C-alpha positions in Angstrom: 0.0 0.0 -0.2 2.9 2.5 0.8 4.6 1.7 -2.6 1.2 1.8 -4.5 0.3 5.2 -3.1 3.8 6.6 -4.1 3.6 4.9 -7.5 0.1 6.4 -7.9 1.0 9.9 -6.9 3.6 10.1 -9.8 1.5 8.2 -12.3 -1.5 10.4 -12.1 -0.3 13.9 -10.9 -3.1 15.6 -12.6 -6.3 13.6 -13.5 -7.0 12.4 -17.2 -8.7 9.0 -18.3 -5.4 8.0 -19.9 -3.2 8.4 -17.0 -5.9 6.7 -14.8 -6.2 4.0 -16.9 -2.4 3.5 -17.6 -1.9 3.8 -13.5 -4.5 0.9 -13.0 -3.0 -1.4 -15.5 0.5 -1.0 -14.0 -0.8 -1.3 -10.5 -2.9 -4.3 -11.4 0.1 -6.1 -13.3 2.3 -5.5 -10.4 -0.2 -7.0 -7.8 -0.7 -9.9 -10.0 3.1 -10.6 -10.2 3.8 -10.3 -6.6 0.7 -12.6 -5.8 2.0 -15.2 -8.5 5.6 -15.1 -6.8 4.0 -15.3 -3.4 1.9 -18.6 -4.0 5.0 -20.2 -5.8 5.9 -23.4 -4.2 3.8 -22.1 -1.1 2.6 -25.7 -0.4 4.2 -28.9 -1.6 1.6 -31.6 -3.1 1.0 -34.1 -0.5 2.9 -37.6 -1.1 0.7 -39.5 0.9 -2.4 -39.9 -1.5 -4.3 -42.3 1.1 -4.1 -39.6 4.2 -7.3 -38.7 5.6 -7.4 -34.8 5.7 -10.0 -33.9 8.2 -11.5 -30.4 8.4 -13.8 -28.5 10.7 -17.0 -27.5 9.2 -19.5 -25.4 11.0 -22.9 -23.9 10.1 -23.7 -20.3 10.7 -26.2 -21.6 13.3 -23.3 -23.4 15.2 -21.2 -20.4 14.9 -24.2 -18.2 16.6 -24.8 -20.7 19.2 -20.9 -20.8 20.3 -21.0 -17.0 20.4 -24.4 -16.6 22.6 -23.4 -19.4 25.1 -20.5 -17.4 25.9 -21.1 -13.7 27.4 -17.5 -12.9 26.9 -17.7 -14.2 23.4 -20.6 -12.2 22.7 -19.1 -8.9 23.6 -15.8 -9.8 21.7 -18.3 -10.3 18.7 -19.8 -6.9 18.9 -16.5 -5.2 19.8 -14.8 -6.6 16.8 -17.8 -5.4 14.7 -17.8 -2.0 16.0 -14.0 -1.5 15.7 -13.5 -3.0 12.5 -16.6 -1.1 10.8 -14.8 2.1 12.0 -11.5 1.5 10.9 -12.4 0.0 7.6 -14.9 2.7 6.4 -12.3 5.4 6.5 -10.2 4.1 3.8 -12.4 5.4 0.8 -13.1 8.5 2.5 -9.8 10.1 3.4 -8.8 11.0 -0.2 -12.0 12.8 -1.4 -12.0 14.4 2.1 -8.7 15.7 1.4 -9.6 17.0 -1.9 -12.9 18.5 -0.9 -11.7 20.2 2.4 -8.2 21.5 1.5 -8.3 21.2 -2.3 -5.5 18.8 -2.5 -4.5 17.6 -6.1 -4.7 14.0 -7.0 -0.9 13.7 -6.4 -1.5 14.7 -2.9 -4.2 12.9 -2.0 -2.8 9.7 -3.4 -0.2 9.9 -0.9 -2.5 9.8 1.9 -2.6 5.9 1.9 1.2 5.8 1.9 1.6 8.2 5.1 -1.2 6.3 7.1 0.4 2.8 5.9 3.7 3.9 6.8 2.9 4.6 10.6 0.9 1.4 10.4 4.0 -0.6 9.5 5.7 1.4 12.3 3.1 0.6 14.6 3.3 -3.3 13.9 7.0 -3.1 15.0 6.1 -1.2 18.1 3.5 -3.5 18.9 5.7 -6.4 18.4 8.2 -5.1 20.7 5.3 -4.5 23.4 3.9 -8.0 23.1 4.7 -10.1 26.0 5.7 -7.2 28.1 2.5 -5.4 28.3 -0.8 -6.8 28.6 -2.9 -7.5 25.2 -5.9 -5.4 26.5 -3.6 -2.7 27.3 -2.0 -2.7 24.0 -5.2 -2.9 22.1 -6.7 -0.1 24.0 -3.8 2.1 23.1 -4.4 1.4 19.7 -8.3 1.9 19.9 -7.9 5.6 21.7 -5.1 6.2 19.1 -7.4 5.7 16.4 -10.2 7.6 18.2 -7.7 10.5 18.7 -7.0 10.3 14.9 -10.7 10.7 13.8 -11.3 13.6 16.3 -8.3 15.4 14.8 -9.4 14.7 11.3 -12.8 16.4 12.3 -11.3 19.4 13.9 -9.0 19.7 10.6 -12.0 20.0 8.6 -13.8 22.4 10.7 -10.8 24.5 11.0 -9.5 24.0 7.5 -6.3 22.9 8.9 -4.3 20.8 6.7 -1.6 20.3 9.4 -4.1 19.0 11.5 -5.3 16.6 8.7 -1.9 15.3 8.6 -1.8 14.7 12.2 -4.9 13.0 12.3 -3.7 10.5 9.4 -0.6 9.8 11.3 -2.5 9.1 14.7 -5.1 7.1 12.6 -2.6 5.0 11.0 -0.4 4.2 14.3 -3.5 3.6 16.3 -5.1 1.1 13.7 -1.3 -0.7 13.4 -1.3 -1.4 17.2 -4.9 -2.1 17.5 -4.6 -4.8 14.7 -1.8 -6.7 16.3 -3.2 -6.9 19.8 -6.8 -7.7 18.6 -5.6 -10.7 16.4 -3.6 -11.9 19.5 -7.0 -11.5 21.6 -8.6 -13.3 18.7 -6.6 -16.4 19.3 -7.0 -16.2 22.8 -10.4 -16.5 22.8 -10.7 -19.8 21.1 -11.3 -23.3 22.4 -8.5 -25.8 21.5 -10.8 -28.4 20.2 -12.8 -25.9 18.3 -10.2 -23.5 16.9 -12.2 -23.3 13.5 -15.4 -22.6 15.2 -14.4 -19.5 16.8 -12.2 -18.3 14.3 -15.0 -18.5 11.9 -16.9 -16.5 14.1 -14.5 -13.8 14.4 -14.1 -14.0 10.7 -18.0 -13.6 10.4 -17.8 -10.3 12.4 -15.0 -9.0 10.3 -17.2 -9.6 7.2 -20.2 -8.0 8.8 -18.1 -5.1 9.9 -16.9 -4.5 6.5 -20.3 -4.6 4.9 -21.2 -1.8 7.9 -18.2 0.1 6.9 -19.0 0.3 3.3 -22.6 1.5 4.1 -21.2 4.3 6.1 -18.6 5.2 3.8 -21.4 5.2 1.0 -25.0 5.4 2.2 -24.6 7.5 5.5 -22.1 10.0 3.7 -24.4 10.8 0.8 -27.5 10.6 3.1 -25.6 13.4 5.4 -24.4 15.4 2.3 -28.1 15.6 1.0 -29.5 16.6 4.4 -26.9 19.1 5.0 -26.7 20.1 1.5 -22.9 20.3 2.1 -20.4 17.6 1.0 -17.8 18.2 3.6 -20.4 17.8 6.2 -21.1 14.2 5.1 -17.6 13.2 5.5 -17.4 15.1 9.0 -20.8 13.2 10.0 -19.4 9.4 9.0 -16.0 10.4 10.9 -18.0 11.5 13.6 -20.2 8.1 13.6 -16.5 6.2 13.3 -15.1 8.0 16.5 -18.3 6.9 18.4 -18.2 3.7 17.2 -14.5 3.3 18.6 -15.6 5.0 21.8 -18.1 2.3 22.3 -15.8 -0.3 21.1 -13.1 0.9 23.8 -15.7 0.6 26.5 -16.5 -2.9 25.6 -12.9 -3.9 25.6 -12.7 -3.2 29.1 -15.5 -6.0 29.9 -13.4 -8.6 27.9 -12.0 -11.2 30.3 -10.0 -13.9 28.6 -9.7 -15.9 32.0 -13.4 -15.7 32.3 -14.0 -16.9 28.9 -11.7 -19.9 29.5 -13.5 -20.9 32.6 -17.0 -20.6 30.7 -15.7 -23.1 27.9 -14.0 -25.5 30.3 -17.6 -26.2 31.8 -18.5 -29.8 31.6 -19.9 -30.5 28.2 -19.8 -27.2 26.9 -19.2 -28.0 23.0 -22.0 -30.6 23.4 -24.4 -27.6 24.8 -23.4 -25.6 21.7 -24.4 -28.7 19.4 -27.7 -29.0 21.4 -28.5 -25.2 20.9 -27.6 -25.2 17.4 -29.9 -28.3 16.6 
């Protein structure tokens, strides 16, 4: 994403259909090439054709039962949904917001993703260093509040027409997102049952999918609706950023109620997995 943003800023300094088409072809070809290199000899063919490879397959009802049967799992599911909906929906809004609020050129807006991704990458390194030294929930909360601060600063930048504040908000948002991502991935794997890893990881993945849907709806429908009501396209962006900040605030509050030890105690109860199966039937 860092390289893509920098490359696009040079390929499309000013908009034209020809320049945009050329840039998309170059980026798509580069992504395809890197993807093919990435999967080359990724997994060797199995030499044992008679081996019985078992996989865990769960229905949506079973995943729902697993979540609802555990209070901590329910909170974590909603937490992930709100957190990721807020973080993921800003991707498609920052560039047009920059152009609308600060009259930024295409070259300048294309670099927004590079700036944000650079600080996300730095946050990965920082979070990796903190892992094992600082409790996971503390790391996650630092990331959540950092991203929340980023949204607040971006809103202020739009109201004050301050480009410097906008860049500060982007940096905070990128850094907070990186810290939060690493910490919440660790929490995700802690909130599983050894014999039902696929079940819970599938449930957290389902929450991720729902959050993407909610994020896209906010970035599109809510922004357009707010623009229509206020008659100001800038207000539409600010309303969505405000909603995202509010969702992050709720997520930060929910994180304080997530107790890994309580989750483990609940799943260790006698016949817990059997109860899930009965509930799902």
